[in-house]
C-alpha beads as a LAMMPS data file, in Angstrom:
LAMMPS data file: protein, C-alpha beads

385 atoms
383 bonds

1 atom types
1 bond types

-500.0 500.0 xlo xhi
-500.0 500.0 ylo yhi
-500.0 500.0 zlo zhi

Masses

1 110.0

Atoms # bond

1 1 1 -13.737 19.517 -14.208
2 1 1 -12.058 21.316 -12.386
3 1 1 -8.801 19.435 -11.101
4 1 1 -8.349 18.458 -7.205
5 1 1 -6.220 16.860 -4.672
6 1 1 -9.118 15.289 -2.867
7 1 1 -9.470 11.643 -3.069
8 1 1 -12.633 11.198 -4.069
9 1 1 -11.914 14.395 -7.438
10 1 1 -8.439 11.289 -7.895
11 1 1 -10.839 8.855 -8.476
12 1 1 -12.490 10.512 -11.977
13 1 1 -9.971 12.939 -13.236
14 1 1 -8.267 11.678 -16.479
15 1 1 -6.154 14.329 -15.755
16 1 1 -2.299 14.590 -15.196
17 1 1 3.417 9.519 -3.611
18 1 1 3.653 12.125 -2.450
19 1 1 7.122 11.717 -1.997
20 1 1 9.329 8.985 -0.721
21 1 1 9.042 7.741 2.737
22 1 1 10.752 3.773 4.594
23 1 1 8.807 4.521 7.643
24 1 1 7.896 1.216 8.617
25 1 1 11.110 -0.592 6.778
26 1 1 13.622 1.952 8.938
27 1 1 10.973 1.417 12.584
28 1 1 10.664 -3.293 11.353
29 1 1 14.994 -2.233 10.984
30 1 1 15.387 -1.212 14.557
31 1 1 15.435 2.552 14.026
32 1 1 13.467 5.098 15.315
33 1 1 11.719 6.683 12.585
34 1 1 9.660 10.311 14.366
35 1 1 7.603 9.555 12.015
36 1 1 6.826 5.109 12.246
37 1 1 7.787 4.448 16.013
38 1 1 6.062 5.501 19.479
39 1 1 6.832 4.200 22.996
40 1 1 3.742 1.909 24.228
41 1 1 2.137 4.069 26.687
42 1 1 0.886 2.119 30.395
43 1 1 -2.569 2.393 30.594
44 1 1 -4.179 3.536 34.201
45 1 1 -4.307 -0.088 36.669
46 1 1 -3.068 -2.336 34.301
47 1 1 -3.321 -4.973 36.533
48 1 1 -7.481 -5.104 36.351
49 1 1 -9.181 -6.986 34.075
50 1 1 -9.548 -5.361 31.009
51 1 1 -13.506 -4.482 30.057
52 1 1 -14.803 -3.972 26.263
53 1 1 -12.271 -4.978 24.747
54 1 1 -12.126 -4.717 21.147
55 1 1 -13.556 -7.698 18.678
56 1 1 -10.353 -9.180 16.597
57 1 1 -11.667 -7.956 12.875
58 1 1 -9.040 -9.139 11.018
59 1 1 -12.325 -10.840 8.383
60 1 1 -14.557 -7.772 8.135
61 1 1 -13.514 -8.073 4.372
62 1 1 -14.118 -10.871 3.750
63 1 1 -17.206 -10.124 2.418
64 1 1 -14.942 -8.449 -0.262
65 1 1 -13.771 -11.413 -1.832
66 1 1 -14.360 -12.406 -5.092
67 1 1 -15.136 -10.907 -8.658
68 1 1 -18.372 -8.009 -8.186
69 1 1 -20.461 -5.734 -11.079
70 1 1 -19.594 -2.099 -9.887
71 1 1 -22.056 0.457 -10.725
72 1 1 -20.802 3.792 -9.568
73 1 1 -22.525 7.019 -9.240
74 1 1 -20.259 10.060 -9.236
75 1 1 -21.392 12.706 -7.821
76 1 1 -19.567 16.192 -8.927
77 1 1 -19.198 18.833 -6.679
78 1 1 -21.147 17.307 -3.279
79 1 1 -20.617 20.423 -1.239
80 1 1 -22.270 22.669 -3.605
81 1 1 -25.880 21.051 -2.927
82 1 1 -25.407 20.284 -7.154
83 1 1 -26.857 16.861 -8.318
84 1 1 -24.911 16.702 -10.910
85 1 1 -22.795 13.521 -12.213
86 1 1 -21.230 10.607 -14.182
87 1 1 -22.162 7.448 -13.653
88 1 1 -20.313 4.294 -14.603
89 1 1 -20.693 0.260 -14.529
90 1 1 -17.480 -1.348 -14.131
91 1 1 -15.814 -4.905 -12.174
92 1 1 -14.485 -5.106 -9.020
93 1 1 -11.609 -8.039 -8.536
94 1 1 -10.769 -8.648 -4.740
95 1 1 -8.544 -11.658 -2.739
96 1 1 -6.613 -11.920 -0.354
97 1 1 -2.852 -11.180 0.191
98 1 1 0.242 -11.647 2.931
99 1 1 -1.240 -14.149 4.020
100 1 1 -4.953 -13.074 4.916
101 1 1 -3.481 -10.180 6.709
102 1 1 -4.235 -7.652 3.175
103 1 1 -6.956 -7.615 1.024
104 1 1 -6.301 -6.616 -2.626
105 1 1 -9.086 -3.924 -4.887
106 1 1 -8.138 -3.359 -8.333
107 1 1 -11.382 -1.500 -10.175
108 1 1 -12.187 -0.518 -13.838
109 1 1 -15.359 0.752 -15.319
110 1 1 -16.207 2.744 -17.805
111 1 1 -18.642 5.430 -18.385
112 1 1 -19.932 7.171 -21.821
113 1 1 -16.557 10.394 -21.811
114 1 1 -14.175 8.388 -19.833
115 1 1 -12.890 4.773 -19.237
116 1 1 -11.153 4.965 -14.952
117 1 1 -9.243 2.224 -13.220
118 1 1 -7.620 1.867 -9.763
119 1 1 -6.169 -0.142 -7.360
120 1 1 -7.232 -0.183 -3.619
121 1 1 -5.196 -2.394 -0.726
122 1 1 -6.370 -2.352 2.862
123 1 1 -4.618 -3.249 5.632
124 1 1 -5.380 -4.691 9.189
125 1 1 -3.187 -3.369 12.130
126 1 1 -3.568 -6.242 15.435
127 1 1 -3.441 -3.303 17.663
128 1 1 -5.145 -0.730 16.618
129 1 1 -7.988 -3.025 15.696
130 1 1 -8.513 -0.949 12.696
131 1 1 -8.187 -1.420 8.817
132 1 1 -6.180 1.395 6.603
133 1 1 -7.497 1.510 2.595
134 1 1 -4.646 3.203 0.333
135 1 1 -5.890 4.471 -2.900
136 1 1 -4.105 4.590 -6.283
137 1 1 -5.539 6.075 -9.788
138 1 1 -4.233 4.635 -12.796
139 1 1 -3.516 8.256 -14.695
140 1 1 -2.682 10.190 -11.707
141 1 1 -0.152 7.375 -10.491
142 1 1 -0.316 9.042 -6.445
143 1 1 -1.696 7.183 -3.068
144 1 1 -3.873 9.231 -1.786
145 1 1 -4.490 9.665 2.039
146 1 1 -5.573 6.224 3.684
147 1 1 -8.486 5.808 4.972
148 1 1 -8.573 4.371 8.938
149 1 1 -10.997 3.203 10.523
150 1 1 -12.904 -0.008 11.736
151 1 1 -16.573 -2.483 11.836
152 1 1 -19.286 -1.842 13.749
153 1 1 -23.097 -3.216 13.808
154 1 1 -22.408 -4.899 10.418
155 1 1 -20.623 -1.628 8.738
156 1 1 -16.819 -0.464 7.830
157 1 1 -16.999 3.068 8.017
158 1 1 -13.007 4.318 7.389
159 1 1 -12.047 8.565 7.591
160 1 1 -9.530 10.173 6.854
161 1 1 -8.214 14.271 6.648
162 1 1 -7.619 16.119 2.555
163 1 1 -8.660 18.774 0.355
164 1 1 -11.561 20.108 -2.200
165 1 1 -11.200 23.465 -4.172
166 1 1 -7.779 24.223 -1.485
167 1 1 -10.197 23.304 1.933
168 1 1 -10.210 21.654 4.408
169 1 1 -12.146 18.652 4.162
170 1 1 -13.560 14.975 6.133
171 1 1 -13.984 11.753 4.201
172 1 1 -16.045 8.892 5.297
173 1 1 -15.418 5.667 3.262
174 1 1 -18.606 3.436 4.307
175 1 1 -19.729 -0.498 3.233
176 1 1 -23.558 -1.464 4.264
177 1 1 -26.064 -3.411 3.554
178 1 1 -23.356 -6.686 3.284
179 1 1 -25.205 -9.590 1.861
180 1 1 -23.500 -12.680 0.746
181 1 1 -23.287 -11.516 -3.006
182 1 1 -23.919 -7.728 -2.839
183 1 1 -22.976 -3.816 0.032
184 1 1 -22.680 -0.498 -0.854
185 1 1 -19.928 1.939 -1.298
186 1 1 -20.539 5.514 0.011
187 1 1 -18.169 8.018 0.372
188 1 1 -19.038 11.449 1.900
189 1 1 -17.402 15.170 2.052
190 1 1 -18.002 17.018 6.200
191 1 1 -16.979 20.484 5.680
192 1 1 -18.520 21.068 9.140
193 1 1 -16.043 18.862 11.051
194 1 1 -18.185 16.230 10.772
195 1 1 -22.250 17.592 11.869
196 1 1 -23.335 16.963 8.027
197 1 1 -22.326 14.637 4.846
198 1 1 -22.039 14.889 1.167
199 1 1 -22.149 11.501 -0.441
200 1 1 -19.484 12.350 -3.043
201 1 1 -19.125 8.947 -4.205
202 1 1 -21.734 6.070 -4.243
203 1 1 -21.261 2.096 -5.604
204 1 1 -23.054 -0.958 -5.417
205 1 1 -22.211 -3.775 -5.765
206 1 1 -24.148 -7.388 -6.775
207 1 1 -21.669 -10.719 -6.997
208 1 1 -20.169 -12.189 -10.008
209 1 1 -19.547 -15.979 -10.688
210 1 1 -16.478 -15.974 -11.175
211 1 1 -13.628 -16.100 -9.080
212 1 1 -10.954 -13.953 -8.419
213 1 1 -7.349 -14.935 -10.032
214 1 1 -3.177 -14.199 -9.087
215 1 1 -1.659 -12.423 -11.591
216 1 1 1.509 -14.245 -11.560
217 1 1 1.936 -18.158 -9.593
218 1 1 4.643 -18.646 -6.841
219 1 1 7.860 -19.933 -8.664
220 1 1 6.815 -18.790 -12.697
221 1 1 9.742 -18.794 -15.129
222 1 1 12.236 -16.196 -14.974
223 1 1 11.158 -12.743 -16.940
224 1 1 13.253 -10.495 -18.197
225 1 1 13.928 -6.415 -17.151
226 1 1 11.133 -5.138 -19.477
227 1 1 10.849 -1.905 -21.439
228 1 1 9.916 1.947 -19.430
229 1 1 7.031 0.773 -16.419
230 1 1 8.082 -2.835 -16.826
231 1 1 10.902 -2.254 -15.375
232 1 1 10.070 -4.790 -12.393
233 1 1 9.636 -7.646 -13.978
234 1 1 12.751 -9.353 -13.543
235 1 1 11.845 -9.360 -9.489
236 1 1 8.597 -11.873 -10.359
237 1 1 7.769 -15.176 -8.773
238 1 1 9.649 -16.644 -5.018
239 1 1 13.825 -15.983 -4.154
240 1 1 15.403 -17.208 -1.280
241 1 1 16.589 -15.244 0.709
242 1 1 19.856 -14.518 2.755
243 1 1 19.544 -11.192 4.577
244 1 1 22.857 -9.018 5.861
245 1 1 21.512 -6.509 8.755
246 1 1 23.803 -3.891 10.484
247 1 1 21.870 -3.186 13.968
248 1 1 23.281 0.314 14.922
249 1 1 23.305 2.212 11.736
250 1 1 24.959 5.912 11.897
251 1 1 26.565 5.291 14.598
252 1 1 30.027 3.663 14.021
253 1 1 28.854 -0.229 14.286
254 1 1 30.251 -2.693 12.701
255 1 1 27.532 -4.956 14.686
256 1 1 26.077 -7.262 11.655
257 1 1 23.015 -9.537 11.934
258 1 1 21.868 -12.509 9.279
259 1 1 18.520 -13.729 8.163
260 1 1 17.299 -16.725 5.665
261 1 1 14.217 -16.679 4.238
262 1 1 11.558 -15.927 0.947
263 1 1 10.437 -13.148 -0.399
264 1 1 7.075 -13.401 -3.305
265 1 1 6.921 -11.367 -5.709
266 1 1 3.562 -10.364 -7.948
267 1 1 2.148 -8.603 -10.882
268 1 1 -0.352 -6.547 -9.995
269 1 1 -3.408 -4.057 -12.179
270 1 1 -2.118 -5.316 -15.304
271 1 1 1.636 -4.573 -14.182
272 1 1 1.042 -1.214 -13.146
273 1 1 2.150 -2.123 -10.404
274 1 1 3.262 -5.567 -7.774
275 1 1 3.746 -6.515 -4.654
276 1 1 6.524 -8.099 -2.464
277 1 1 6.011 -9.878 0.828
278 1 1 8.843 -10.612 3.361
279 1 1 9.662 -13.141 5.573
280 1 1 13.170 -13.771 7.334
281 1 1 14.158 -15.184 10.979
282 1 1 17.338 -14.422 12.298
283 1 1 19.237 -14.265 15.686
284 1 1 17.779 -11.626 15.928
285 1 1 14.513 -12.453 15.464
286 1 1 11.868 -12.557 12.551
287 1 1 10.648 -9.855 10.077
288 1 1 8.086 -9.694 7.796
289 1 1 6.750 -7.104 5.146
290 1 1 4.831 -5.916 2.746
291 1 1 6.379 -3.950 -0.353
292 1 1 4.439 -2.231 -3.295
293 1 1 5.099 -0.827 -6.613
294 1 1 3.652 1.344 -8.846
295 1 1 4.981 3.296 -11.406
296 1 1 3.205 6.759 -11.760
297 1 1 2.703 7.595 -16.031
298 1 1 3.072 10.753 -16.017
299 1 1 6.520 11.020 -13.903
300 1 1 7.815 7.625 -15.277
301 1 1 8.550 7.629 -11.780
302 1 1 8.975 4.207 -10.231
303 1 1 7.645 4.733 -6.354
304 1 1 8.123 1.751 -3.360
305 1 1 5.785 1.823 0.354
306 1 1 6.561 -0.906 2.754
307 1 1 3.371 -1.461 5.845
308 1 1 4.437 -3.986 9.194
309 1 1 1.610 -6.705 9.821
310 1 1 1.115 -4.526 13.072
311 1 1 0.897 -1.321 12.108
312 1 1 -1.647 -2.286 9.592
313 1 1 -1.204 0.793 7.160
314 1 1 1.760 1.708 3.660
315 1 1 4.627 4.131 5.166
316 1 1 3.797 7.736 5.182
317 1 1 5.263 8.609 2.002
318 1 1 6.913 6.379 -0.567
319 1 1 10.270 6.204 -2.058
320 1 1 10.117 7.549 -5.621
321 1 1 12.809 6.623 -8.142
322 1 1 13.783 5.676 -11.732
323 1 1 15.465 2.374 -13.190
324 1 1 18.339 2.786 -15.242
325 1 1 21.150 0.194 -16.664
326 1 1 18.917 -2.425 -15.320
327 1 1 19.267 -0.909 -11.431
328 1 1 16.423 0.603 -9.895
329 1 1 16.963 3.482 -6.956
330 1 1 14.485 5.087 -5.146
331 1 1 15.111 8.232 -3.203
332 1 1 13.374 9.463 0.639
333 1 1 13.974 12.232 3.101
334 1 1 13.289 9.994 6.657
335 1 1 13.457 11.916 9.651
336 1 1 15.950 9.265 11.898
337 1 1 16.602 9.489 16.074
338 1 1 16.307 12.490 16.253
339 1 1 18.221 12.944 12.245
340 1 1 16.850 14.041 9.064
341 1 1 18.351 11.026 6.654
342 1 1 18.458 11.275 3.399
343 1 1 16.857 7.119 2.521
344 1 1 18.507 4.648 -0.625
345 1 1 17.096 2.028 -1.493
346 1 1 18.336 0.078 -4.643
347 1 1 17.314 -3.343 -6.594
348 1 1 19.017 -4.530 -10.005
349 1 1 19.154 -8.001 -10.983
350 1 1 22.869 -9.934 -11.004
351 1 1 21.549 -13.145 -13.831
352 1 1 18.282 -14.318 -14.417
353 1 1 18.501 -16.705 -11.195
354 1 1 19.958 -13.933 -9.304
355 1 1 19.291 -10.629 -7.718
356 1 1 20.575 -8.606 -4.775
357 1 1 18.545 -5.187 -2.940
358 1 1 19.901 -2.896 -0.144
359 1 1 19.008 0.074 1.827
360 1 1 21.432 2.640 2.685
361 1 1 21.298 5.890 4.419
362 1 1 23.091 9.228 4.318
363 1 1 23.314 12.459 7.332
364 1 1 24.968 14.362 4.089
365 1 1 22.387 14.908 1.203
366 1 1 24.707 12.045 -0.549
367 1 1 27.749 12.286 -0.768
368 1 1 28.434 9.816 1.836
369 1 1 26.309 6.513 2.484
370 1 1 26.259 3.760 4.629
371 1 1 25.199 0.825 3.748
372 1 1 22.326 -1.055 6.142
373 1 1 20.644 -3.579 4.874
374 1 1 21.646 -5.594 1.343
375 1 1 19.133 -8.810 0.285
376 1 1 21.256 -11.353 -1.600
377 1 1 17.753 -13.205 -4.021
378 1 1 17.824 -16.778 -5.867
379 1 1 15.399 -17.896 -7.675
380 1 1 12.807 -20.790 -6.643
381 1 1 11.871 -22.622 -9.591
382 1 1 8.658 -24.970 -9.415
383 1 1 9.336 -29.251 -9.385
384 1 1 8.688 -30.766 -12.271
385 1 1 6.626 -33.935 -12.585

Bonds

1 1 1 2
2 1 2 3
3 1 3 4
4 1 4 5
5 1 5 6
6 1 6 7
7 1 7 8
8 1 8 9
9 1 9 10
10 1 10 11
11 1 11 12
12 1 12 13
13 1 13 14
14 1 14 15
15 1 15 16
16 1 17 18
17 1 18 19
18 1 19 20
19 1 20 21
20 1 21 22
21 1 22 23
22 1 23 24
23 1 24 25
24 1 25 26
25 1 26 27
26 1 27 28
27 1 28 29
28 1 29 30
29 1 30 31
30 1 31 32
31 1 32 33
32 1 33 34
33 1 34 35
34 1 35 36
35 1 36 37
36 1 37 38
37 1 38 39
38 1 39 40
39 1 40 41
40 1 41 42
41 1 42 43
42 1 43 44
43 1 44 45
44 1 45 46
45 1 46 47
46 1 47 48
47 1 48 49
48 1 49 50
49 1 50 51
50 1 51 52
51 1 52 53
52 1 53 54
53 1 54 55
54 1 55 56
55 1 56 57
56 1 57 58
57 1 58 59
58 1 59 60
59 1 60 61
60 1 61 62
61 1 62 63
62 1 63 64
63 1 64 65
64 1 65 66
65 1 66 67
66 1 67 68
67 1 68 69
68 1 69 70
69 1 70 71
70 1 71 72
71 1 72 73
72 1 73 74
73 1 74 75
74 1 75 76
75 1 76 77
76 1 77 78
77 1 78 79
78 1 79 80
79 1 80 81
80 1 81 82
81 1 82 83
82 1 83 84
83 1 84 85
84 1 85 86
85 1 86 87
86 1 87 88
87 1 88 89
88 1 89 90
89 1 90 91
90 1 91 92
91 1 92 93
92 1 93 94
93 1 94 95
94 1 95 96
95 1 96 97
96 1 97 98
97 1 98 99
98 1 99 100
99 1 100 101
100 1 101 102
101 1 102 103
102 1 103 104
103 1 104 105
104 1 105 106
105 1 106 107
106 1 107 108
107 1 108 109
108 1 109 110
109 1 110 111
110 1 111 112
111 1 112 113
112 1 113 114
113 1 114 115
114 1 115 116
115 1 116 117
116 1 117 118
117 1 118 119
118 1 119 120
119 1 120 121
120 1 121 122
121 1 122 123
122 1 123 124
123 1 124 125
124 1 125 126
125 1 126 127
126 1 127 128
127 1 128 129
128 1 129 130
129 1 130 131
130 1 131 132
131 1 132 133
132 1 133 134
133 1 134 135
134 1 135 136
135 1 136 137
136 1 137 138
137 1 138 139
138 1 139 140
139 1 140 141
140 1 141 142
141 1 142 143
142 1 143 144
143 1 144 145
144 1 145 146
145 1 146 147
146 1 147 148
147 1 148 149
148 1 149 150
149 1 150 151
150 1 151 152
151 1 152 153
152 1 153 154
153 1 154 155
154 1 155 156
155 1 156 157
156 1 157 158
157 1 158 159
158 1 159 160
159 1 160 161
160 1 161 162
161 1 162 163
162 1 163 164
163 1 164 165
164 1 165 166
165 1 166 167
166 1 167 168
167 1 168 169
168 1 169 170
169 1 170 171
170 1 171 172
171 1 172 173
172 1 173 174
173 1 174 175
174 1 175 176
175 1 176 177
176 1 177 178
177 1 178 179
178 1 179 180
179 1 180 181
180 1 181 182
181 1 182 183
182 1 183 184
183 1 184 185
184 1 185 186
185 1 186 187
186 1 187 188
187 1 188 189
188 1 189 190
189 1 190 191
190 1 191 192
191 1 192 193
192 1 193 194
193 1 194 195
194 1 195 196
195 1 196 197
196 1 197 198
197 1 198 199
198 1 199 200
199 1 200 201
200 1 201 202
201 1 202 203
202 1 203 204
203 1 204 205
204 1 205 206
205 1 206 207
206 1 207 208
207 1 208 209
208 1 209 210
209 1 210 211
210 1 211 212
211 1 212 213
212 1 213 214
213 1 214 215
214 1 215 216
215 1 216 217
216 1 217 218
217 1 218 219
218 1 219 220
219 1 220 221
220 1 221 222
221 1 222 223
222 1 223 224
223 1 224 225
224 1 225 226
225 1 226 227
226 1 227 228
227 1 228 229
228 1 229 230
229 1 230 231
230 1 231 232
231 1 232 233
232 1 233 234
233 1 234 235
234 1 235 236
235 1 236 237
236 1 237 238
237 1 238 239
238 1 239 240
239 1 240 241
240 1 241 242
241 1 242 243
242 1 243 244
243 1 244 245
244 1 245 246
245 1 246 247
246 1 247 248
247 1 248 249
248 1 249 250
249 1 250 251
250 1 251 252
251 1 252 253
252 1 253 254
253 1 254 255
254 1 255 256
255 1 256 257
256 1 257 258
257 1 258 259
258 1 259 260
259 1 260 261
260 1 261 262
261 1 262 263
262 1 263 264
263 1 264 265
264 1 265 266
265 1 266 267
266 1 267 268
267 1 268 269
268 1 269 270
269 1 270 271
270 1 271 272
271 1 272 273
272 1 273 274
273 1 274 275
274 1 275 276
275 1 276 277
276 1 277 278
277 1 278 279
278 1 279 280
279 1 280 281
280 1 281 282
281 1 282 283
282 1 283 284
283 1 284 285
284 1 285 286
285 1 286 287
286 1 287 288
287 1 288 289
288 1 289 290
289 1 290 291
290 1 291 292
291 1 292 293
292 1 293 294
293 1 294 295
294 1 295 296
295 1 296 297
296 1 297 298
297 1 298 299
298 1 299 300
299 1 300 301
300 1 301 302
301 1 302 303
302 1 303 304
303 1 304 305
304 1 305 306
305 1 306 307
306 1 307 308
307 1 308 309
308 1 309 310
309 1 310 311
310 1 311 312
311 1 312 313
312 1 313 314
313 1 314 315
314 1 315 316
315 1 316 317
316 1 317 318
317 1 318 319
318 1 319 320
319 1 320 321
320 1 321 322
321 1 322 323
322 1 323 324
323 1 324 325
324 1 325 326
325 1 326 327
326 1 327 328
327 1 328 329
328 1 329 330
329 1 330 331
330 1 331 332
331 1 332 333
332 1 333 334
333 1 334 335
334 1 335 336
335 1 336 337
336 1 337 338
337 1 338 339
338 1 339 340
339 1 340 341
340 1 341 342
341 1 342 343
342 1 343 344
343 1 344 345
344 1 345 346
345 1 346 347
346 1 347 348
347 1 348 349
348 1 349 350
349 1 350 351
350 1 351 352
351 1 352 353
352 1 353 354
353 1 354 355
354 1 355 356
355 1 356 357
356 1 357 358
357 1 358 359
358 1 359 360
359 1 360 361
360 1 361 362
361 1 362 363
362 1 363 364
363 1 364 365
364 1 365 366
365 1 366 367
366 1 367 368
367 1 368 369
368 1 369 370
369 1 370 371
370 1 371 372
371 1 372 373
372 1 373 374
373 1 374 375
374 1 375 376
375 1 376 377
376 1 377 378
377 1 378 379
378 1 379 380
379 1 380 381
380 1 381 382
381 1 382 383
382 1 383 384
383 1 384 385
């Protein structure tokens, strides 16, 4: 199969994030990242009552929670008119995360020629009333352009722009035929601006009797740092978190504020990835973040990305880095306050029950750094009865 950069080709490619970004994370810290921050535009006649207000769609994907048998037909070159395809059978396990703000979908399937595994993260934005779906293929280890859209008349339609055979196309994902025990997902391509669509990926799902389970329970005992691809093992569990935040970084300010809260880290996708849910409150308010970390087996690097509740999607580009001597450092360049700034996020274990992470910014390409965010973690153990 010819290697392309499209999400559909990546779904089943056995060959082989976009580089690092913390836009949403920086926005939560009060930094004006040009990619993630914008001022609201007042609506005209704001005093008049609104009509046709968007409905709350935060439960649109509730139907998908569970374990499903998944039969897939993948059309190899849909825009050529060819019907050549291959078929897969496997399972999809979907469960809610982040207090119901998102869903995690773990996929595995087999054809006569290959085995395929993937991870999808669904996040809802209460501001835009839209869902985003981010997709990672286990063999490629890269984050695909997210599908974004909403539900209407009982079915969901999410869209993105991508490339296929080096040409720009549109991609549409549709969830339909939804019943308590079955539904259909169809992904299609268009090379004429959406006038016509060619199906490329059709999945028919029927519910299995078992319920989805979490890979790790909150407050589990400490785990030593693992070998390559398991360096985050020390971080699994529930942590009491004390954060210190520099209010106005890169301005010469020395005003810091403190926050206290909890961080919960869970293993997902058979250990290839993990999620961290952070919530802390202080004099500057409450901050909530979802961090997703996944391992790229081709580059031997870890990728980190963040989401905030209001944005309802991951940042533009993940941070990328490796662990060395027990410390992980992850980098990206990000436009902040009109300047391109190098961002470094670091994390390390101090003892089996304590750890620390911090974020630092550099305006000179890494020659000097200003730390603007420090998190100190103390493990919370389960109470024995």
